[in-house]
C-alpha positions in Angstrom: -55.9 -123.8 -17.6 -56.4 -122.8 -21.6 -57.1 -126.3 -23.1 -59.3 -127.1 -20.1 -61.1 -123.6 -20.7 -61.3 -124.7 -24.4 -62.6 -128.2 -23.7 -65.3 -126.9 -21.2 -66.8 -124.2 -23.6 -66.5 -126.6 -26.5 -69.1 -129.1 -24.6 -70.8 -126.8 -23.6 -70.9 -125.1 -27.2 -72.1 -128.8 -28.5 -75.9 -129.2 -29.6 -75.7 -132.6 -27.0 -75.3 -130.8 -24.8 -77.1 -127.4 -26.1 -80.0 -129.6 -26.3 -80.2 -131.4 -22.7 -79.3 -128.1 -21.1 -82.7 -126.3 -23.0 -85.1 -129.3 -22.0 -83.8 -129.5 -18.8 -84.4 -125.5 -18.2 -87.9 -125.9 -19.9 -88.6 -129.2 -17.7 -87.3 -127.3 -14.5 -89.8 -124.3 -15.6 -92.4 -126.8 -16.5 -92.6 -128.6 -13.6 -92.5 -125.3 -11.2 -95.7 -124.6 -13.0 -96.9 -127.7 -12.6 -96.2 -128.4 -9.0 -97.8 -125.4 -8.1 -100.7 -126.5 -10.2 -100.9 -129.5 -8.6 -100.6 -127.7 -4.8 -103.8 -126.1 -5.9 -105.2 -129.0 -7.4 -104.6 -131.7 -4.2 -106.4 -128.9 -1.8 -109.6 -129.0 -4.6 -110.3 -132.3 -5.6 -110.7 -135.9 -3.8 -108.5 -139.3 -4.4 -112.1 -140.5 -6.5 -111.8 -137.3 -8.6 -108.3 -137.9 -9.3 -109.4 -141.9 -10.2 -111.8 -141.0 -12.6 -109.0 -138.2 -14.5 -106.4 -141.3 -13.8 -108.5 -143.5 -15.9 -109.6 -141.3 -18.8 -106.5 -140.1 -19.0 -103.9 -143.4 -18.9 -106.6 -145.0 -21.7 -105.8 -141.7 -23.6 -102.0 -141.9 -23.5 -102.5 -145.8 -24.7 -104.4 -145.3 -27.3 -102.4 -142.3 -28.6 -99.0 -144.2 -28.9 -100.9 -145.6 -32.2 -99.9 -142.5 -33.8 -96.7 -143.2 -33.3 -95.8 -144.9 -36.5 -92.3 -144.6 -36.6 -92.9 -141.6 -39.6 -91.0 -138.8 -38.2 -88.1 -141.0 -36.8 -87.4 -141.8 -40.9 -87.5 -138.2 -41.8 -84.7 -137.7 -39.3 -82.3 -140.0 -41.3 -83.1 -139.1 -44.6 -80.5 -137.6 -46.7 -81.2 -134.3 -48.3 -82.0 -134.9 -51.5 -85.0 -138.3 -50.3 -86.3 -135.3 -47.5 -89.1 -133.3 -49.7 -90.5 -135.9 -51.6 -90.8 -137.9 -47.7 -92.2 -134.9 -46.2 -95.8 -134.9 -49.0 -95.4 -138.7 -48.0 -95.4 -138.0 -44.3 -97.8 -135.4 -44.3 -100.2 -137.5 -45.8 -99.6 -140.9 -43.4 -100.1 -138.6 -40.4 -103.6 -137.5 -41.3 -104.6 -140.9 -42.0 -103.0 -142.5 -38.7 -104.1 -139.6 -36.8 -107.7 -140.1 -38.1 -107.5 -144.0 -37.4 -106.3 -143.3 -34.2 -109.2 -141.1 -33.3 -111.8 -143.3 -34.5 -110.3 -146.4 -32.2 -110.5 -144.4 -29.4 -114.0 -143.3 -29.9 -114.5 -147.0 -30.2 -112.6 -147.8 -26.3 -114.6 -145.1 -25.1 -117.8 -146.6 -26.2 -116.4 -149.7 -24.8 -116.1 -148.0 -21.3 -119.4 -146.9 -21.3 -121.2 -150.2 -23.0 -119.5 -152.5 -20.9 -118.2 -151.0 -17.7 -120.7 -148.5 -16.8 -118.2 -145.8 -16.0 -120.5 -143.2 -18.3 -118.2 -139.5 -17.1 -114.7 -141.8 -17.9 -116.4 -142.5 -21.2 -117.2 -139.3 -21.8 -113.8 -137.3 -21.3 -112.1 -139.8 -23.8 -114.1 -139.6 -26.2 -113.6 -135.5 -25.7 -109.8 -136.4 -26.1 -110.2 -138.0 -29.6 -110.5 -134.4 -31.0 -106.8 -134.1 -29.9 -105.9 -136.3 -33.4 -107.3 -133.3 -35.3 -105.1 -130.7 -33.7 -101.6 -132.7 -34.9 -101.2 -133.6 -38.7 -100.7 -130.0 -39.2 -97.7 -129.7 -37.1 -95.9 -132.7 -37.2 -93.3 -132.7 -40.5 -92.7 -128.9 -38.9 -91.7 -130.4 -35.3 -89.4 -133.8 -37.0 -87.6 -131.2 -39.7 -86.8 -128.7 -36.5 -85.3 -131.9 -34.5 -83.7 -133.1 -37.4 -81.4 -129.7 -37.8 -80.8 -130.5 -33.9 -83.0 -127.2 -33.0 -84.5 -128.4 -30.0 -84.0 -125.6 -28.1 -87.3 -124.5 -30.0 -88.1 -128.1 -29.3 -88.4 -128.2 -25.9 -89.9 -124.1 -25.9 -92.9 -125.7 -27.7 -93.6 -128.7 -25.4 -92.3 -126.3 -22.3 -95.3 -123.8 -23.4 -97.8 -126.2 -24.6 -97.3 -127.9 -20.9 -97.4 -124.7 -18.9 -100.7 -123.8 -20.6 -101.9 -127.4 -19.8 -100.8 -126.8 -16.3 -102.2 -122.9 -16.0 -105.9 -123.5 -17.7 -106.3 -126.9 -15.5 -105.7 -124.5 -12.3 -108.4 -122.2 -14.1 -110.9 -124.8 -14.2 -110.5 -126.5 -10.7 -110.7 -123.7 -9.0 -114.4 -123.2 -10.9 -115.2 -126.5 -11.7 -113.7 -129.1 -9.2 -114.2 -132.1 -11.5 -112.5 -134.7 -13.7 -113.0 -132.8 -16.2 -111.2 -129.6 -15.0 -107.8 -131.9 -15.4 -109.2 -133.9 -18.4 -110.0 -130.6 -20.6 -106.9 -128.9 -21.1 -104.9 -132.0 -22.9 -107.4 -130.4 -25.3 -107.6 -126.7 -24.8 -103.6 -126.7 -24.8 -103.5 -128.9 -28.1 -103.7 -126.0 -30.7 -101.0 -123.8 -28.8 -98.1 -127.1 -29.8 -100.1 -127.0 -33.6 -99.1 -123.4 -33.8 -96.0 -123.3 -32.7 -95.4 -126.5 -34.3 -95.9 -124.7 -37.8 -93.9 -121.5 -36.9 -91.1 -124.0 -36.3 -90.2 -124.9 -39.9 -91.0 -123.1 -43.6 -91.9 -126.3 -44.7 -95.8 -126.9 -46.4 -96.7 -129.6 -48.5 -95.0 -129.1 -51.9 -96.9 -130.9 -55.0 -94.2 -129.8 -57.6 -91.6 -132.1 -55.6 -93.8 -135.8 -55.5 -94.4 -137.9 -53.0 -92.2 -141.1 -52.0 -93.9 -144.6 -51.7 -95.2 -145.4 -48.7 -92.7 -148.4 -48.9 -90.2 -145.9 -47.5 -91.7 -145.9 -43.7 -92.3 -149.5 -43.6 -88.4 -150.6 -42.1 -89.6 -148.1 -39.1 -93.2 -148.0 -38.8 -93.5 -151.2 -37.0 -90.9 -151.8 -35.2 -91.4 -148.2 -33.3 -95.0 -148.5 -33.2 -94.5 -152.1 -31.0 -91.9 -150.0 -29.2 -94.1 -147.3 -28.3 -97.2 -149.7 -27.2 -95.2 -151.6 -24.8 -93.8 -148.1 -23.7 -97.0 -146.6 -23.1 -98.3 -150.2 -21.7 -95.6 -149.7 -19.1 -95.7 -146.3 -18.0 -100.0 -146.1 -18.1 -101.3 -149.4 -18.0 -99.7 -149.5 -13.8 -102.9 -147.4 -13.1 -105.3 -150.0 -14.3 -103.6 -152.7 -12.5 -103.7 -150.6 -9.4 -107.2 -149.7 -10.0 -108.5 -153.4 -10.6 -106.7 -155.1 -7.9 -106.5 -151.7 -5.1 -109.8 -149.6 -6.2 -110.3 -146.3 -7.4 -108.9 -144.7 -4.1 -105.8 -146.5 -4.2 -105.7 -145.6 -7.6 -106.0 -142.2 -7.1 -103.0 -141.9 -4.3 -100.9 -143.9 -6.8 -101.3 -141.7 -9.9 -100.8 -138.5 -7.1 -97.5 -140.3 -6.2 -96.9 -140.9 -9.9 -96.8 -137.4 -11.1 -95.3 -135.8 -8.3 -92.3 -138.9 -8.5 -91.8 -140.1 -11.5 -93.8 -137.4 -12.8 -91.1 -134.5 -12.2 -88.6 -136.5 -14.1 -90.5 -138.4 -17.0 -90.6 -135.7 -19.7 -87.1 -134.6 -19.0 -85.9 -139.0 -19.5 -88.3 -138.7 -23.1 -86.9 -135.6 -23.9 -82.9 -136.9 -23.6 -84.5 -139.5 -25.6 -85.2 -137.0 -28.5 -82.1 -135.1 -28.1 -80.0 -138.0 -28.5 -81.4 -139.3 -31.3 -80.9 -136.8 -34.0 -77.6 -136.1 -32.2 -76.2 -139.5 -32.6 -77.7 -139.9 -36.3 -75.6 -137.1 -37.5 -72.4 -138.4 -35.6 -70.0 -139.9 -38.0 -69.5 -143.4 -37.9 -66.1 -143.7 -36.3 -67.3 -142.1 -33.2 -70.8 -143.5 -32.7 -69.9 -145.1 -29.8 -68.1 -142.7 -27.9 -71.0 -140.5 -28.7 -73.0 -142.7 -27.4 -71.0 -142.5 -24.0 -70.6 -139.1 -24.0 -74.6 -138.8 -24.3 -75.4 -141.4 -22.2 -73.0 -139.4 -19.3 -74.5 -136.1 -20.1 -77.9 -136.9 -19.1 -77.0 -139.0 -16.7 -75.2 -136.4 -14.7 -78.0 -134.1 -15.1 -81.3 -136.3 -13.9 -79.6 -138.6 -11.4 -78.5 -135.4 -8.6 -82.4 -134.3 -9.3 -83.8 -137.8 -8.6 -81.5 -138.3 -5.7 -82.6 -134.9 -4.5 -86.4 -136.2 -4.6 -86.6 -139.3 -3.1 -84.3 -137.7 -0.3 -86.6 -134.6 0.4 -89.6 -136.2 -0.5 -90.9 -136.3 3.9 -90.0 -132.8 3.9 -92.0 -131.3 0.8 -95.0 -133.5 0.2 -96.6 -132.2 3.4 -95.7 -129.1 3.0 -96.2 -128.3 -0.3 -99.2 -130.6 -1.3 -101.0 -130.7 2.3 -101.1 -133.3 5.1 -103.9 -134.8 3.2 -100.7 -136.6 0.8 -98.8 -137.7 3.7 -99.9 -141.3 3.6 -98.4 -140.9 -0.5 -95.2 -140.0 1.0 -93.3 -143.2 0.4 -95.1 -143.9 -2.6 -93.4 -140.5 -4.0 -90.0 -141.9 -3.0 -90.4 -145.2 -4.9 -91.7 -144.0 -8.3 -89.0 -141.2 -8.6 -86.8 -143.5 -8.6 -88.1 -145.5 -11.2 -86.4 -142.5 -13.6 -83.0 -143.9 -13.6 -83.8 -147.1 -15.2 -86.2 -146.1 -17.6 -83.3 -143.2 -18.9 -80.8 -146.0 -19.3 -83.2 -147.9 -21.7 -84.3 -144.3 -23.5 -80.7 -143.9 -24.2 -80.1 -147.5 -25.6 -83.4 -147.4 -27.6 -82.0 -144.1 -29.3 -78.7 -146.3 -30.2 -80.5 -149.1 -31.6 -82.7 -146.9 -34.2 -79.6 -145.2 -34.8 -78.0 -148.5 -36.0 -80.8 -149.2 -38.1 -82.3 -151.9 -35.3 -85.1 -150.6 -34.0 -86.5 -154.3 -33.7 -83.8 -154.6 -30.9 -85.2 -151.3 -28.8 -88.9 -153.2 -29.5 -87.7 -156.8 -28.0 -86.0 -154.5 -25.1 -89.0 -152.4 -24.1 -91.2 -155.8 -23.9 -89.1 -157.3 -21.5 -88.6 -154.7 -19.5 -92.5 -154.0 -19.9 -93.2 -157.6 -18.8 -91.0 -157.2 -15.8 -92.3 -153.7 -15.1 -96.0 -154.8 -14.4 -94.9 -158.3 -13.6 -93.5 -156.9 -10.5 -96.1 -154.5 -10.0 -99.2 -157.1 -10.2 -97.4 -159.6 -7.3 -97.0 -156.6 -5.2 -100.1 -155.0 -5.5 -101.4 -158.5 -4.1 -99.6 -157.8 -1.0 -99.8 -153.5 -0.8 -99.8 -150.3 -2.8 -96.1 -150.1 -1.5 -94.7 -153.2 -2.7 -96.8 -152.4 -5.6 -94.4 -149.7 -6.1 -91.1 -151.9 -5.4 -92.1 -154.3 -7.8 -92.6 -151.8 -10.9 -88.7 -149.9 -10.3 -87.0 -153.0 -9.6 -89.5 -154.7 -12.9 -87.7 -151.6 -14.6 -84.1 -152.1 -12.8 -83.6 -155.9 -13.6 -83.9 -155.6 -17.4 -83.2 -151.9 -18.2 -79.9 -151.2 -16.3 -77.5 -154.6 -17.6 -78.7 -153.4 -20.8 -76.7 -150.0 -20.8 -74.4 -151.3 -18.8 -73.6 -154.1 -21.7 -73.7 -151.2 -24.3 -71.5 -149.0 -22.9 -69.0 -151.3 -22.4 -69.4 -152.2 -26.1 -70.4 -155.9 -25.8 -73.4 -158.2 -27.1 -76.4 -155.9 -26.5 -74.6 -152.7 -28.0 -76.5 -150.6 -30.3 -73.9 -148.3 -31.9 -71.2 -151.0 -32.8 -72.1 -151.2 -36.5 -73.1 -148.1 -37.3 -76.4 -148.0 -40.1 -77.1 -151.5 -39.2 -74.0 -152.5 -40.8 
């Protein structure tokens, strides 16, 4: 019994489990606030308003991934000696990248207005370009916090921003039921993240330590950017497909179901990747495969019960929580909630690839999964919205589940057999 208690205490005290619990707790608290917000929003706005907001937010998310250029990931795996100079270069690169992405988003907004005549969605997208100027002041600090495995602090920052977003959404919707009320909080909550991120680390730009060559970021940059773009296409282009094939009203229902279903667990899936990457990066090379399996099992044991409960209880909680208006969305909520499991599998495998110095393999796997998911969605949408959801989930599972099983077994797709990519 004493040995069991010692083992249990060691497991609970590990940085991995602390990080997962921190993000899980933060996600639970965030979701309580978001569900409460969605309850109010669902009763105040129409599917058409949801559709307009969904279009602007989906385009914003698609453009925003261009800012994920692998700069922070390079800092996480850097040695202590090279870190100060790398941080200086990373800070300058963050500003350059974010300013460029803001310009690209403005160009997209102009195209949405001039080519498609969607003036409100274009205006929303243009205003959201200001978010990029709140990011660079805190990006180096937040990645250094992750590098130190202080995931509790990282989770707290993300949760605070998300809760601020949700609370401001409710406040705006009550007085101004419109697409603007659903979108503006993304901008208004951005400074909250910036302030907290800067407080999470003592780092500040230091001219005395010099700058590292930009080429130091070349290995991770292109592959991780490709992965992020493909992931965004998979997670956000689905709204564009549904809107184009089934109409704005169907898009509003799908967007609601996505947020009430997969949206509840999607943030935790992303958080698992954030926790797993620095944890595996610090693992002893000889034990990397063992740590990979432990990491996968720990996250899965937390996620699976939530997904199962969500799918089984959706017919009960959807009409009670969101109102009878959204009862037709129940089967879509059930189906989309199941997508969290293959997405989790792909997320952890991807973290292993990055630690192994093989981010290009992660990009390849993500590309195949994206093609399969969107193809399944497109094919299903020719029949009905329900088949579209089923096709999306099936496409993800067909690619990501076998990849995870092979990785756990240590076979050909295993990202951690050769730590460091050697």
